[in-house]
C-alpha positions in Angstrom: 14.6 3.6 -33.0 15.8 5.7 -30.0 14.0 6.5 -26.8 13.4 9.5 -24.5 12.4 8.8 -20.9 10.1 11.3 -19.2 10.5 10.9 -15.5 9.0 12.8 -12.6 10.4 16.1 -11.4 12.7 14.5 -8.8 14.2 11.6 -10.8 15.5 13.4 -13.9 18.6 11.2 -13.9 16.5 8.3 -15.3 16.7 10.0 -18.7 20.2 8.6 -19.0 18.9 5.0 -19.1 17.1 5.6 -22.4 18.4 4.3 -25.7 20.1 7.2 -27.4 21.5 10.6 -26.3 18.1 12.4 -26.1 16.4 14.5 -23.4 12.8 15.5 -23.5 11.9 18.9 -22.0 8.3 19.8 -21.0 7.8 23.6 -21.5 5.5 24.2 -18.5 8.0 22.5 -16.1 10.9 24.6 -17.6 8.9 27.7 -16.8 7.9 26.6 -13.2 11.0 24.9 -11.7 14.5 26.3 -11.4 16.1 22.9 -10.9 14.4 21.7 -14.1 15.9 24.6 -16.0 19.3 24.0 -14.6 19.1 20.3 -15.5 18.4 21.0 -19.1 20.9 23.8 -19.4 23.6 21.4 -18.2 22.3 18.8 -20.6 22.7 21.3 -23.4 26.3 22.0 -22.3 26.9 18.2 -22.2 25.9 17.9 -25.9 22.5 16.1 -25.3 19.9 16.2 -28.1 17.0 18.2 -26.5 13.5 18.2 -27.7 11.4 21.1 -26.3 7.7 20.0 -26.1 4.9 22.6 -25.9 3.1 20.6 -23.2 -0.1 20.3 -25.2 -0.6 16.6 -24.3 -0.3 17.5 -20.6 -3.1 20.0 -21.2 -0.9 22.9 -19.9 -1.3 26.3 -21.4 2.0 27.5 -22.7 1.7 30.6 -24.9 3.5 31.0 -28.2 5.7 33.7 -26.7 6.5 31.7 -23.6 7.6 28.8 -25.9 9.7 31.2 -28.0 11.3 32.6 -24.8 12.3 29.1 -23.8 13.8 28.5 -27.3 15.9 31.6 -26.8 17.0 30.7 -23.3 17.7 27.0 -23.8 18.5 26.7 -27.5 17.2 23.2 -27.8 17.9 20.9 -30.7 14.3 21.0 -31.8 10.9 22.4 -30.7 7.3 21.4 -31.1 5.1 24.3 -32.3 1.9 24.8 -30.3 -0.8 22.3 -31.4 -4.4 21.9 -30.3 -5.6 18.4 -29.6 -8.1 17.2 -32.3 -8.2 20.7 -33.9 -6.7 20.8 -37.4 -7.5 24.4 -38.2 -6.2 25.9 -35.0 -3.1 23.7 -35.1 -2.3 24.9 -38.6 -2.8 28.6 -37.7 -0.6 28.1 -34.7 2.0 26.3 -36.7 2.4 29.0 -39.4 2.4 31.8 -36.7 5.2 30.0 -34.8 7.2 29.3 -37.9 7.1 33.0 -38.8 8.4 33.9 -35.4 11.1 31.2 -35.6 12.6 33.0 -38.6 13.4 35.9 -36.3 16.5 36.4 -34.2 18.8 33.3 -34.0 16.2 30.6 -34.1 16.9 29.1 -37.5 19.4 26.6 -36.1 16.6 25.0 -34.0 14.8 22.3 -35.9 11.0 22.0 -36.1 9.2 18.9 -34.8 5.6 19.2 -36.1 2.6 17.4 -34.6 -0.5 17.0 -36.8 -3.9 17.2 -35.3 -7.5 16.4 -36.4 -10.7 14.9 -35.1 -11.1 12.6 -38.2 -8.8 10.6 -40.3 -9.3 13.0 -43.2 -8.5 16.1 -41.1 -5.4 14.5 -39.6 -4.0 13.5 -43.0 -4.6 17.0 -44.4 -2.7 18.5 -41.5 0.1 15.9 -41.8 0.6 16.7 -45.5 0.8 20.5 -44.8 3.4 19.9 -42.2 5.5 17.2 -43.8 5.7 19.4 -47.0 7.1 22.4 -45.1 10.8 22.7 -45.7 11.6 23.7 -42.1 10.0 20.6 -40.6 12.5 17.9 -39.9 10.4 15.3 -38.0 6.7 14.5 -37.6 5.2 13.4 -34.2 2.4 10.9 -34.1 0.3 11.7 -31.1 -0.8 8.9 -28.7 -4.1 10.8 -28.3 -5.3 12.1 -31.7 -3.9 9.4 -33.9 -5.8 6.6 -32.1 -9.0 8.7 -32.3 -8.5 9.3 -36.1 -7.4 5.8 -37.0 -9.4 3.6 -34.6 -12.8 3.5 -32.9 -12.6 5.7 -29.8 -14.2 9.0 -28.7 -12.5 12.2 -27.5 -13.6 11.2 -23.9 -12.1 7.8 -24.2 -8.4 8.7 -24.4 -5.3 6.8 -23.5 -6.6 3.6 -25.2 -5.9 1.9 -28.5 -2.5 3.7 -28.7 -0.7 0.7 -30.2 -3.6 -0.3 -32.5 -4.3 3.3 -33.7 -0.7 4.1 -34.5 -0.2 0.7 -36.3 -3.1 1.6 -38.5 -1.7 5.1 -39.1 1.8 4.0 -40.0 0.5 1.3 -42.2 -1.8 3.8 -44.0 1.0 6.3 -44.5 3.5 3.6 -45.7 1.1 2.1 -48.3 0.7 5.5 -49.8 4.3 6.5 -49.9 3.7 9.3 -47.4 6.6 8.6 -45.0 9.2 10.9 -46.4 10.6 12.4 -43.2 11.5 10.9 -39.8 8.7 10.0 -37.5 8.5 10.2 -33.7 6.0 8.2 -31.7 4.7 10.5 -29.0 3.9 8.7 -25.8 3.4 5.0 -25.3 0.7 2.5 -24.4 2.1 -1.0 -24.7 5.9 -1.2 -25.4 5.4 -4.2 -27.6 3.9 -1.6 -30.1 7.4 -1.1 -31.5 7.9 -4.7 -32.6 5.5 -4.0 -35.5 7.7 -1.3 -37.0 10.5 -3.8 -37.5 8.3 -5.8 -39.9 9.6 -6.4 -43.4 6.7 -4.3 -44.8 8.5 -1.2 -43.5 11.9 -2.2 -44.8 12.3 0.8 -47.1 11.3 3.3 -44.4 12.4 1.8 -41.1 15.3 4.2 -41.0 12.8 7.0 -40.7 11.3 5.6 -37.5 13.4 7.9 -35.4 12.3 7.8 -31.8 9.7 7.6 -29.1 9.1 9.2 -25.7 7.1 8.2 -22.7 6.8 8.5 -18.9 5.1 5.1 -18.8 8.2 3.0 -18.0 8.4 5.1 -14.8 4.7 5.4 -14.1 4.3 1.7 -14.5 7.0 1.1 -11.9 5.1 3.3 -9.5 2.0 1.1 -10.1 4.2 -2.0 -9.7 3.8 -3.0 -13.3 6.8 -5.0 -14.4 7.0 -5.1 -18.2 9.1 -8.2 -18.4 6.8 -10.2 -16.1 3.6 -9.0 -17.7 4.9 -9.9 -21.2 5.8 -13.4 -20.1 2.5 -13.9 -18.4 0.0 -12.3 -20.7 1.8 -11.4 -23.9 0.8 -7.8 -23.5 1.3 -5.1 -20.9 -1.3 -3.4 -18.8 -1.9 0.3 -19.5 -2.6 2.6 -16.6 -3.7 6.1 -17.6 -1.2 8.9 -17.1 -2.3 11.7 -14.8 -0.3 14.8 -14.2 0.1 14.1 -10.5 2.6 11.4 -11.4 5.3 14.1 -12.0 5.2 15.1 -8.4 6.0 11.6 -7.2 9.5 11.0 -5.7 10.4 7.4 -6.5 11.6 5.1 -3.7 14.4 2.7 -4.2 12.2 -0.2 -5.3 10.3 1.9 -7.8 13.5 3.4 -9.3 15.0 -0.1 -9.8 11.8 -1.3 -11.5 11.7 1.8 -13.6 15.2 1.1 -14.9 14.2 -2.5 -15.7 11.2 -1.2 -17.6 13.2 1.3 -19.5 15.7 -1.5 -20.4 12.8 -3.7 -21.6 11.5 -0.9 -23.8 15.0 -0.3 -25.2 15.0 -4.0 -26.4 11.6 -3.6 -28.0 12.9 -0.7 -30.1 15.3 -3.0 -31.9 18.8 -2.2 -33.3 
């Protein structure tokens, strides 16, 4: 499995320490910051694989047209159509509207990364099936927010917990029903040891479809002086500190940057070969 690092606005070079050749672009930052746009345009020229995220998890409002404008300007490798946290119906409406617009102009070469939503397990699975069956969809994203809500015992107000446990339950459910037929991406991260589970023999036939993950947590943890390697040796698991959007404005000092790189390297090892 490969990895995207999502650093703050002033440490974009940390993306190069991830496992793979992948860059993760947040749409609202692309709209707001010239240096951010320049960075990703250069990455495009350098042949990086760029995923354009609609910024739903950051609770930023990026309209369909604004996202399409970025697609036209950047020509990313893939784009995530607008989804609405916990809302299957609005997500499906947005999905088909966006797909219709993607058939216009020169957008057919940009792949589609679909993110199912729902507030219950049943709703989420229905949305997943609609998306995975669509011929233009090339990868499915498993949210760190809605999947734990639908596959574990948390409420909408109690987010950023049970990420590992909820996704384990989701992937196990999909696998036992033969429903993993396209690559999966694991959106966001709680505990980096989550990914050891996907190397289990029970996933032998589908492991090649566990494509990638992304997260800012390797960097955020460093800001909070959480050392993944030390915590794993001491406690067997790693503390989770809730992500807040003000993290992105933080400019890392030398110590924080060195620890962030070590945390990224630790996560890379957890992802296996």
